[in-house]
BAFI-247334 format. One record per atom (N, C-alpha, C): y, z, x; atom name; residue in three letters; chain. Coordinates in pm, whole numbers, plus 32768, in hexadecimal, padded with zeros to 4 digits. Atoms other than C-alpha are relative to their C-alpha. Example, Ala and Ser with C-alpha at 12.3 -4.5 7.8 and 13.67 -1.06 7.14 Angstrom:
+------+------+------+------+-----+-------+
:    Y :    Z :    X : atom : res : chain :
+------+------+------+------+-----+-------+
: 7F89 : 8000 : 8059 :    N : ALA :     A :
: 7E3E : 830C : 84CE :   CA : ALA :     A :
: 8078 : 8000 : 805A :    C : ALA :     A :
: 7F89 : 7FFA : 7FAE :    N : SER :     A :
: 7F96 : 82CA : 8557 :   CA : SER :     A :
: 806D : 8049 : 7FB3 :    C : SER :     A :
+------+------+------+------+-----+-------+
// end
This chain:
+------+------+------+------+-----+-------+
:    Y :    Z :    X : atom : res : chain :
+------+------+------+------+-----+-------+
: 8052 : 7FE6 : 8077 :    N : MET :     A :
: E677 : 63F0 : 5C87 :   CA : MET :     A :
: 7F70 : 7FE7 : 8023 :    C : MET :     A :
: 8090 : 8006 : 7FE0 :    N : LEU :     A :
: E4FF : 6427 : 5C8F :   CA : LEU :     A :
: 7FB6 : 7FCD : 7F8D :    C : LEU :     A :
: 803D : 802E : 8077 :    N : ASP :     A :
: E49A : 6341 : 5B7A :   CA : ASP :     A :
: 7F72 : 7FD1 : 8013 :    C : ASP :     A :
: 809D : 8019 : 7FF6 :    N : ARG :     A :
: E337 : 6302 : 5C0E :   CA : ARG :     A :
: 7FAA : 8071 : 800B :    C : ARG :     A :
: 804B : 7F82 : 7FF3 :    N : ILE :     A :
: E2D9 : 6465 : 5C1B :   CA : ILE :     A :
: 7FF0 : 8034 : 7F64 :    C : ILE :     A :
: 801C : 7FD3 : 808B :    N : THR :     A :
: E230 : 64CC : 5AC5 :   CA : THR :     A :
: 7FB4 : 807F : 7FFC :    C : THR :     A :
: 804B : 7F8C : 801C :    N : VAL :     A :
: E1AB : 6608 : 5A3B :   CA : VAL :     A :
: 7FD9 : 8002 : 7F75 :    C : VAL :     A :
: 8037 : 7FFE : 8089 :    N : GLU :     A :
: E0C5 : 660C : 5915 :   CA : GLU :     A :
: 7F9B : 8076 : 7FF5 :    C : GLU :     A :
: 8050 : 7F87 : 8010 :    N : PRO :     A :
: E02B : 6753 : 589E :   CA : PRO :     A :
: 7F61 : 7FE3 : 7FFE :    C : PRO :     A :
: 8094 : 8025 : 8008 :    N : GLY :     A :
: DECF : 66A5 : 5852 :   CA : GLY :     A :
: 7FCF : 7FB8 : 8070 :    C : GLY :     A :
: 8021 : 8050 : 7F96 :    N : LYS :     A :
: DEC1 : 65EA : 5991 :   CA : LYS :     A :
: 8009 : 804B : 808B :    C : LYS :     A :
: 7FF9 : 7FC1 : 7F82 :    N : MET :     A :
: DE60 : 6668 : 5AE7 :   CA : MET :     A :
: 802C : 8093 : 7FFD :    C : MET :     A :
: 7FD4 : 7F74 : 8006 :    N : ASP :     A :
: DE95 : 67D1 : 5A65 :   CA : ASP :     A :
: 8096 : 800D : 8006 :    C : ASP :     A :
: 7F81 : 7FF8 : 8007 :    N : GLY :     A :
: E002 : 6782 : 5A3D :   CA : GLY :     A :
: 8055 : 7FF3 : 808B :    C : GLY :     A :
: 7FC1 : 8015 : 7F82 :    N : ARG :     A :
: E03E : 673E : 5BA9 :   CA : ARG :     A :
: 8057 : 7F88 : 8007 :    C : ARG :     A :
: 7FB3 : 807C : 7FE8 :    N : PRO :     A :
: E144 : 6637 : 5C15 :   CA : PRO :     A :
: 7FB5 : 7FA0 : 8037 :    C : PRO :     A :
: 8040 : 8072 : 7FCE :    N : CYS :     A :
: E0BA : 64ED : 5C31 :   CA : CYS :     A :
: 8055 : 7F87 : 8018 :    C : CYS :     A :
: 7FB7 : 8084 : 7FE3 :    N : ILE :     A :
: E123 : 6387 : 5C9F :   CA : ILE :     A :
: 7FEB : 7FA6 : 7F85 :    C : ILE :     A :
: 7FF4 : 8057 : 806F :    N : ARG :     A :
: E18A : 62BD : 5B6B :   CA : ARG :     A :
: 7F8E : 8006 : 7FA0 :    C : ARG :     A :
: 8070 : 7FED : 806D :    N : GLY :     A :
: E08E : 6354 : 5A71 :   CA : GLY :     A :
: 7F79 : 7FEF : 8030 :    C : GLY :     A :
: 808C : 8016 : 7FCC :    N : LEU :     A :
: DF68 : 6301 : 5B4D :   CA : LEU :     A :
: 7FB9 : 8088 : 801F :    C : LEU :     A :
: 8056 : 7F96 : 7FE0 :    N : ARG :     A :
: DE58 : 63FD : 5BA5 :   CA : ARG :     A :
: 8007 : 800E : 8098 :    C : ARG :     A :
: 7FE6 : 7FFF : 7F6A :    N : PHE :     A :
: DEEB : 6408 : 5D0A :   CA : PHE :     A :
: 8079 : 8062 : 8002 :    C : PHE :     A :
: 7F89 : 7F97 : 7FFE :    N : THR :     A :
: DFBF : 654C : 5D54 :   CA : THR :     A :
: 805D : 7FE1 : 8078 :    C : THR :     A :
: 7FA4 : 800C : 7F8A :    N : VAL :     A :
: E0EA : 6563 : 5E27 :   CA : VAL :     A :
: 7FC9 : 8052 : 8073 :    C : VAL :     A :
: 8044 : 7FBA : 7F90 :    N : ALA :     A :
: E02B : 666C : 5EEE :   CA : ALA :     A :
: 7FAE : 7FA7 : 8053 :    C : ALA :     A :
: 8063 : 805B : 7FC1 :    N : GLN :     A :
: DF1F : 656F : 5F41 :   CA : GLN :     A :
: 8051 : 7FA6 : 8062 :    C : GLN :     A :
: 7FB1 : 8067 : 7FBC :    N : LEU :     A :
: E024 : 6469 : 5FB9 :   CA : LEU :     A :
: 803D : 8050 : 8071 :    C : LEU :     A :
: 7FBE : 7FB5 : 7F95 :    N : VAL :     A :
: E0E0 : 656F : 6084 :   CA : VAL :     A :
: 7FA2 : 8028 : 8071 :    C : VAL :     A :
: 8060 : 7FCF : 7F9A :    N : ARG :     A :
: DF9F : 65F1 : 6126 :   CA : ARG :     A :
: 7FD0 : 7F89 : 8066 :    C : ARG :     A :
: 8027 : 806A : 7FB5 :    N : LEU :     A :
: DF47 : 649C : 6198 :   CA : LEU :     A :
: 806C : 7FE4 : 8074 :    C : LEU :     A :
: 7F98 : 8017 : 7FA7 :    N : VAL :     A :
: E096 : 646E : 6239 :   CA : VAL :     A :
: 800A : 8071 : 8076 :    C : VAL :     A :
: 7FFE : 7F8F : 7FB0 :    N : ALA :     A :
: E07B : 65CD : 62D2 :   CA : ALA :     A :
: 7F86 : 7FED : 8074 :    C : ALA :     A :
: 8080 : 8019 : 7FB5 :    N : ALA :     A :
: DF23 : 6559 : 6360 :   CA : ALA :     A :
: 8015 : 7F90 : 8062 :    C : ALA :     A :
: 7FD1 : 8071 : 7FA1 :    N : GLY :     A :
: DFD9 : 6439 : 6418 :   CA : GLY :     A :
: 7FE7 : 7F6D : 7FCE :    C : GLY :     A :
: 8019 : 8088 : 803C :    N : TRP :     A :
: DF85 : 6322 : 6331 :   CA : TRP :     A :
: 808E : 7FB9 : 7FE9 :    C : TRP :     A :
: 7F88 : 8055 : 8012 :    N : ARG :     A :
: E087 : 6209 : 6328 :   CA : ARG :     A :
: 7FF0 : 7FC2 : 7F7A :    C : ARG :     A :
: 8007 : 803F : 808C :    N : LEU :     A :
: E0DE : 615B : 61DA :   CA : LEU :     A :
: 7FA0 : 7F8F : 7FF5 :    C : LEU :     A :
: 804C : 8061 : 8008 :    N : GLU :     A :
: E022 : 6031 : 6236 :   CA : GLU :     A :
: 7F6D : 8027 : 7FF9 :    C : GLU :     A :
: 8090 : 7FC5 : 800A :    N : GLN :     A :
: DEDB : 6105 : 6271 :   CA : GLN :     A :
: 7FE7 : 8034 : 7F76 :    C : GLN :     A :
: 8018 : 7FB6 : 8086 :    N : ILE :     A :
: DF0E : 61C0 : 6128 :   CA : ILE :     A :
: 7FEC : 7F81 : 7F9F :    C : ILE :     A :
: 8021 : 806F : 8053 :    N : GLN :     A :
: DF33 : 6061 : 607B :   CA : GLN :     A :
: 7F89 : 7FC1 : 8003 :    C : GLN :     A :
: 8084 : 8030 : 7FF7 :    N : VAL :     A :
: DDF9 : 5FEE : 60F2 :   CA : VAL :     A :
: 7F8E : 8046 : 7FB8 :    C : VAL :     A :
: 8056 : 7FA3 : 804A :    N : GLU :     A :
: DD3D : 6119 : 6063 :   CA : GLU :     A :
: 8028 : 8009 : 7F6D :    C : GLU :     A :
: 7FBC : 7FEB : 807F :    N : PHE :     A :
: DE2D : 613C : 5F2F :   CA : PHE :     A :
: 8058 : 7F86 : 7FE5 :    C : PHE :     A :
: 7FA3 : 8067 : 8013 :    N : PRO :     A :
: DEB0 : 5FE7 : 5ED9 :   CA : PRO :     A :
: 8073 : 8003 : 7FA6 :    C : PRO :     A :
: 7FA3 : 7FF3 : 806C :    N : PHE :     A :
: DF72 : 605A : 5DBB :   CA : PHE :     A :
: 808B : 804E : 802C :    C : PHE :     A :
: 7F92 : 7FA9 : 7FCC :    N : VAL :     A :
: E055 : 612E : 5E9A :   CA : VAL :     A :
: 8069 : 7FA5 : 8033 :    C : VAL :     A :
: 7F89 : 8054 : 7FCC :    N : GLU :     A :
: E1BA : 608D : 5EDC :   CA : GLU :     A :
: 8050 : 8056 : 8056 :    C : GLU :     A :
: 7FA1 : 7FB8 : 7FB6 :    N : ALA :     A :
: E2BF : 60E5 : 5FD5 :   CA : ALA :     A :
: 804E : 805F : 7FC4 :    C : ALA :     A :
: 7F9F : 7F9C : 8049 :    N : GLU :     A :
: E39D : 617A : 5ED5 :   CA : GLU :     A :
: 7FBB : 806C : 7FD1 :    C : GLU :     A :
: 8048 : 7F89 : 8022 :    N : ASP :     A :
: E287 : 625E : 5E60 :   CA : ASP :     A :
: 7FFE : 806F : 8065 :    C : ASP :     A :
: 8008 : 7F9F : 7F89 :    N : LEU :     A :
: E266 : 62F1 : 5FC1 :   CA : LEU :     A :
: 8088 : 8035 : 800A :    C : LEU :     A :
: 7F79 : 7FC3 : 7FE3 :    N : ARG :     A :
: E3E1 : 6315 : 5FE0 :   CA : ARG :     A :
: 801D : 8070 : 7F9F :    C : ARG :     A :
: 7FEA : 7F97 : 8072 :    N : GLN :     A :
: E3F6 : 63CE : 5E8F :   CA : GLN :     A :
: 7FA5 : 806D : 8009 :    C : GLN :     A :
: 805E : 7F8F : 7FF3 :    N : ALA :     A :
: E2C5 : 64A4 : 5ED6 :   CA : ALA :     A :
: 8033 : 805F : 8079 :    C : ALA :     A :
: 7FB6 : 7FA8 : 7F85 :    N : LEU :     A :
: E368 : 6516 : 602C :   CA : LEU :     A :
: 8083 : 803F : 7FC0 :    C : LEU :     A :
: 7F8C : 7FBF : 8038 :    N : LEU :     A :
: E4A7 : 6559 : 5F72 :   CA : LEU :     A :
: 7FDB : 8078 : 7FAC :    C : LEU :     A :
: 802F : 7F89 : 8056 :    N : TYR :     A :
: E3F7 : 6628 : 5E6B :   CA : TYR :     A :
: 7FD4 : 806F : 804F :    C : TYR :     A :
: 8040 : 7F9F : 7FB9 :    N : ALA :     A :
: E335 : 66EB : 5F6E :   CA : ALA :     A :
: 8073 : 8050 : 8047 :    C : ALA :     A :
: 7F82 : 7FBB : 7FC4 :    N : ALA :     A :
: E480 : 672F : 6025 :   CA : ALA :     A :
: 804E : 805A : 7FAF :    C : ALA :     A :
: 7FC5 : 7F9F : 806D :    N : SER :     A :
: E51D : 67B5 : 5EED :   CA : SER :     A :
: 7FB5 : 8077 : 7FDC :    C : SER :     A :
: 806A : 7F86 : 8024 :    N : ALA :     A :
: E3F2 : 688B : 5E99 :   CA : ALA :     A :
: 8006 : 8064 : 8072 :    C : ALA :     A :
: 800D : 7FAF : 7F8B :    N : ALA :     A :
: E3FC : 691B : 6000 :   CA : ALA :     A :
: 808A : 804B : 8007 :    C : ALA :     A :
: 7F72 : 7FBA : 8006 :    N : GLU :     A :
: E577 : 697F : 5FD4 :   CA : GLU :     A :
: 7FFD : 807C : 7F9F :    C : GLU :     A :
: 7FFB : 7F8F : 806D :    N : VAL :     A :
: E538 : 6A58 : 5E9C :   CA : VAL :     A :
: 7F83 : 8062 : 8017 :    C : VAL :     A :
: 8078 : 7FB0 : 7FF6 :    N : THR :     A :
: E3E7 : 6AF0 : 5EF3 :   CA : THR :     A :
: 7FEE : 803D : 8085 :    C : THR :     A :
: 8013 : 7FC5 : 7F7F :    N : MET :     A :
: E3B3 : 6BF0 : 5FFE :   CA : MET :     A :
: 7F56 : 8002 : 8010 :    C : MET :     A :
: 808E : 7FEB : 7FF6 :    N : VAL :     A :
: E253 : 6BD1 : 608F :   CA : VAL :     A :
: 7FED : 8048 : 808D :    C : VAL :     A :
: 801D : 7FB2 : 7F7F :    N : PRO :     A :
: E1F0 : 6CE2 : 618D :   CA : PRO :     A :
: 7F97 : 7FBB : 8056 :    C : PRO :     A :
: 8063 : 803F : 7FAA :    N : LEU :     A :
: E14B : 6C46 : 62B3 :   CA : LEU :     A :
: 7FA8 : 8067 : 8052 :    C : LEU :     A :
: 8056 : 7F9A : 7FC1 :    N : ARG :     A :
: E0D8 : 6D8F : 6352 :   CA : ARG :     A :
: 8044 : 8083 : 7FDD :    C : ARG :     A :
: 7FC4 : 7F84 : 801F :    N : GLU :     A :
: E106 : 6EFD : 632A :   CA : GLU :     A :
: 8067 : 8027 : 8068 :    C : GLU :     A :
: 7F9A : 7FD7 : 7F9D :    N : PRO :     A :
: E240 : 6F8D : 63D3 :   CA : PRO :     A :
: 7FC2 : 805D : 805B :    C : PRO :     A :
: 8036 : 7FA8 : 7F9D :    N : ALA :     A :
: E200 : 7047 : 6511 :   CA : ALA :     A :
: 8028 : 8088 : 7FF3 :    C : ALA :     A :
+------+------+------+------+-----+-------+
// end
């Protein structure tokens, strides 16, 4: 269950956020992709909890399974 991922039409243009905060799933996933560890993220964003990160990654993985994103033009 992804009970920490919220979507509110009037907040952050309806993008998925962490626990209703103005911090998007995409922001959190980008930090991890850039090599940040949870401890580093929590120094800059103390409201982020380990379960937030786990659910954000699960959400991103689910989104990647249903959406095709072309990485480059076919040869």
